[in-house]
C-alpha positions as CSV (number, residue, x, y, z in Angstrom):
1,M,89.7,94.1,37.4
2,K,86.1,92.6,35.8
3,I,83.7,95.7,35.6
4,R,80.0,96.2,34.7
5,F,78.5,99.5,33.6
6,I,75.4,100.0,35.4
7,E,72.4,102.3,34.0
8,L,69.9,103.5,36.6
9,T,66.4,103.8,35.5
10,V,63.6,105.6,36.9
11,E,59.8,104.0,35.7
12,G,61.4,102.4,33.3
13,E,63.3,105.1,31.4
14,I,67.5,105.4,31.4
15,M,68.4,108.1,33.8
16,E,70.3,110.9,31.9
17,L,73.8,111.3,34.1
18,C,76.9,113.2,32.9
19,G,78.9,110.7,35.2
20,K,79.2,106.9,35.3
21,L,78.5,104.0,37.6
22,V,80.5,101.1,37.7
23,D,80.6,97.7,39.1
24,C,83.9,96.2,40.1
25,F,84.3,92.9,41.4
26,C,86.8,91.9,44.1
27,D,86.9,88.8,45.7
28,N,83.4,87.9,45.7
29,R,82.0,90.8,46.4
30,V,80.6,93.8,44.5
31,V,82.2,97.7,44.7
32,R,79.8,99.8,43.1
33,I,81.4,103.4,41.8
34,Y,80.1,106.4,40.8
35,Q,82.4,108.3,38.7
36,P,81.9,112.0,38.2
37,P,81.7,113.7,34.8
38,Q,84.7,113.6,32.2
39,K,85.7,117.0,32.8
40,F,86.7,116.9,36.4
41,I,88.8,113.6,35.7
42,N,91.8,116.0,35.3
43,K,93.2,115.5,38.8
44,K,93.0,113.0,41.8
45,L,89.7,113.5,43.5
46,P,88.1,112.2,47.1
47,T,85.7,109.8,47.3
48,A,82.7,108.9,49.8
49,W,82.0,105.7,51.0
50,I,78.6,105.0,52.0
51,C,77.5,102.4,54.3
52,A,74.2,101.9,52.4
53,G,74.5,98.1,51.4
54,D,71.6,97.8,48.2
55,S,69.7,100.5,49.0
56,F,72.7,102.6,47.7
57,G,71.4,102.2,44.2
58,N,67.9,103.8,44.9
59,A,69.5,106.5,46.9
60,M,71.4,107.4,43.7
61,I,68.7,107.8,41.6
62,E,67.6,110.6,43.6
63,I,71.0,112.2,44.6
64,L,73.1,112.1,41.6
65,P,71.0,114.3,39.5
66,Q,71.3,117.2,42.4
67,L,74.6,116.2,43.2
68,E,75.9,116.7,39.4
69,K,74.1,120.2,39.5
70,S,76.5,121.2,42.4
71,F,79.8,120.1,41.5
72,E,82.3,123.4,41.3
73,K,79.0,125.9,42.6
74,D,78.6,124.2,46.1
75,C,81.1,121.4,46.4
76,E,84.3,119.8,45.1
77,P,83.5,117.1,42.8
78,F,84.0,113.5,44.3
79,Y,83.9,109.7,43.7
80,I,81.0,107.8,45.3
81,A,81.4,104.1,46.3
82,S,79.6,101.6,48.1
83,I,80.1,97.7,49.0
84,M,76.6,96.1,47.9
85,H,75.2,93.2,49.4
86,T,75.7,93.5,52.6
87,E,74.2,92.2,55.7
88,W,72.9,95.1,57.7
89,E,73.2,93.3,61.3
90,S,76.4,91.7,60.8
91,D,78.4,94.4,58.3
92,Y,77.2,97.2,60.4
93,T,77.7,96.3,64.2
94,P,81.0,96.6,65.9
95,W,80.4,93.6,68.4
96,P,77.9,91.3,69.3
97,A,74.9,92.9,71.1
98,Q,71.1,92.2,71.6
99,A,68.9,94.3,69.2
100,P,66.4,96.5,70.7
101,W,63.3,94.9,68.8
102,K,61.7,91.6,69.3
103,S,61.8,90.5,65.8
104,S,65.3,90.6,65.0
105,E,68.1,88.3,65.5
106,L,71.4,89.1,67.7
107,F,73.9,91.6,66.1
108,T,76.5,89.7,65.2
109,G,79.4,92.4,65.0
110,K,81.1,91.8,62.1
111,A,82.1,95.6,61.1
112,G,85.9,94.8,61.6
113,D,85.6,92.0,58.4
114,F,83.7,94.3,56.6
115,F,86.4,97.4,57.1
116,A,89.3,95.0,56.4
117,F,87.7,94.3,53.1
118,L,86.9,98.2,52.5
119,T,90.5,99.3,53.6
120,Q,92.8,96.4,52.3
121,K,90.8,95.6,48.9
122,A,88.3,97.9,47.8
123,I,90.0,101.4,48.6
124,P,93.2,99.8,46.9
125,L,91.3,98.8,43.8
126,A,89.6,102.2,43.4
127,E,92.7,104.1,43.9
128,S,94.5,102.1,41.4
129,N,91.7,101.7,38.5
130,F,89.9,105.0,38.7
131,S,91.2,108.8,39.4
132,I,90.9,108.6,42.7
133,G,93.3,110.3,45.4
134,T,94.0,109.4,49.3
135,D,91.3,111.7,50.5
136,H,88.3,109.5,51.7
137,A,85.4,110.1,53.7
138,V,83.1,107.2,55.3
139,L,79.2,107.8,56.0
140,G,76.2,106.1,56.4
141,Y,72.4,105.9,57.6
142,S,70.8,104.3,60.4
143,L,73.4,101.0,61.5
144,G,75.7,102.2,58.5
145,G,76.1,105.9,60.4
146,L,77.2,103.7,63.5
147,A,79.4,101.8,61.4
148,A,80.9,105.2,59.5
149,L,81.8,106.4,63.0
150,W,83.4,103.3,64.3
151,G,85.3,102.7,61.1
152,S,86.5,106.6,60.9
153,A,88.2,105.9,64.3
154,Q,89.8,102.5,63.3
155,D,91.5,103.7,60.0
156,K,93.4,106.9,59.0
157,H,92.3,106.5,55.3
158,F,88.9,108.7,56.6
159,G,89.3,112.4,57.1
160,R,85.6,112.9,56.7
161,C,83.5,111.0,58.5
162,G,78.9,111.5,58.4
163,S,76.5,109.3,60.8
164,I,73.3,110.1,59.7
165,S,70.4,108.8,62.0
166,G,72.9,106.5,63.4
167,S,72.1,103.6,65.4
168,L,74.5,105.5,68.5
169,W,72.0,103.6,71.3
170,Y,74.1,100.5,70.4
171,D,75.0,98.6,73.5
172,G,78.4,100.2,74.9
173,F,79.3,102.7,71.9
174,M,79.1,105.8,73.7
175,D,81.3,104.6,76.3
176,W,83.6,103.2,73.4
177,L,83.2,106.3,72.0
178,K,84.2,108.2,74.8
179,N,87.8,106.4,75.0
180,H,88.2,107.3,71.3
181,A,87.1,110.5,70.7
182,E,90.8,111.6,70.2
183,E,91.0,109.7,67.0
184,F,88.6,111.9,65.3
185,R,91.6,114.8,65.7
186,N,91.4,117.0,62.6
187,K,88.6,115.0,61.1
188,K,85.7,116.6,59.7
189,V,82.5,114.9,61.1
190,Y,79.0,115.4,60.3
191,F,75.6,114.3,62.4
192,S,72.1,114.7,61.5
193,L,68.9,113.3,63.3
194,G,65.4,113.4,62.6
195,R,63.3,115.7,65.1
196,R,61.0,112.9,66.0
197,E,63.6,109.9,66.4
198,E,64.0,110.7,70.0
199,K,60.2,110.5,70.5
200,V,59.4,106.8,69.8
201,R,58.3,104.2,72.4
202,N,61.1,102.2,72.4
203,R,63.3,102.7,75.6
204,Q,66.6,102.3,73.6
205,L,66.0,104.0,70.6
206,R,64.7,107.0,72.0
207,Q,68.2,107.5,73.4
208,I,69.3,108.6,70.0
209,G,69.2,112.4,70.6
210,D,70.9,112.5,73.9
211,C,73.5,110.1,72.6
212,T,73.8,112.2,69.3
213,R,74.2,115.4,71.3
214,N,76.9,113.8,73.5
215,A,78.8,112.5,70.5
216,V,79.3,116.0,68.9
217,R,80.0,117.4,72.3
218,L,82.9,114.3,72.9
219,L,84.1,114.9,69.4
220,K,84.2,118.5,69.2
221,P,87.2,119.3,70.9
222,F,89.2,117.1,68.7
223,A,87.4,117.7,65.3
224,R,88.5,120.0,62.5
225,Q,84.9,120.7,61.9
226,I,82.1,119.3,63.4
227,T,77.8,119.7,62.7
228,L,74.7,118.3,64.0
229,Q,71.9,118.9,61.4
230,W,68.3,118.3,62.4
231,N,65.7,117.2,60.0
232,N,61.9,116.9,60.0
233,G,60.1,113.9,60.9
234,G,61.6,110.4,62.3
235,H,64.0,108.0,61.6
236,F,62.6,106.7,57.9
237,N,61.6,110.3,56.5
238,E,63.8,111.3,53.3
239,P,66.9,108.9,53.9
240,Q,68.4,110.2,50.5
241,Q,68.1,113.9,50.8
242,R,69.7,113.2,54.4
243,I,72.4,111.6,52.8
244,L,72.6,114.5,49.9
245,R,73.1,117.1,52.7
246,A,75.4,114.9,54.4
247,L,77.6,114.6,51.1
248,L,77.2,118.5,50.3
249,W,78.1,119.6,53.7
250,L,81.3,117.0,53.7
251,F,82.3,118.2,50.4
252,R,81.5,121.9,50.3
253,K,83.9,124.2,49.1
254,D,85.0,126.0,52.6
255,R,86.4,129.6,52.6
256,D,87.1,129.1,56.4
257,R,88.5,125.7,56.4
258,F,89.6,125.4,59.7
259,K,86.3,126.8,61.5
260,R,84.7,124.5,64.3
261,I,80.9,124.8,63.4
262,E,78.3,123.7,66.1
């Protein structure tokens, strides 16, 4: 396996991390993996797969220093991974649909190909080369949150799922979710949304509040745990912090592990 170690920089200075960032090359794609500090690598650990494309690097700059302080204290340690150089309007959309803004091209609906690579190539690569177990989460932001929900229902790899400001307004998605809600049985599911996201002018985008509340209602009878967290601001407010909150909830140390949460 060809790998490359990554150094994160802030204003030209190399960020000090206890863990490591590694790029792994597989079938002409790059799988970026964060490995927790070495003291935790004494057993197989879970992994969070984030649908964030090339913005994954920027998210890690803000998230990792805070996250490493939370290991053992607030949450179990875990790996984080992402497939880089993705096309959001293709890799993160489940079927072709018209975009709700005039300047955008048609959504091409190639999430099936993306998740085939993730589950058949990227996950086996990660499990065979790192101290990674079979406990996987998938989460994402915006269209990535849509893809995370859709992909979680397609494959049994993912016992935890996070949709952060997920594009649940996508044509046909809520009907699809209604017919596939049982696929989330015994999964841990996290939703979050900005309070101003449903107050935009675009008729389709402003459905996001009702869509997200309905998604929680549909999945609640099946999910092991489920929550909807509201954040200040609109769609683009503090996306890194929203991702961090999702990770901390999905991997938190649960005393009452099987209690459903609203």
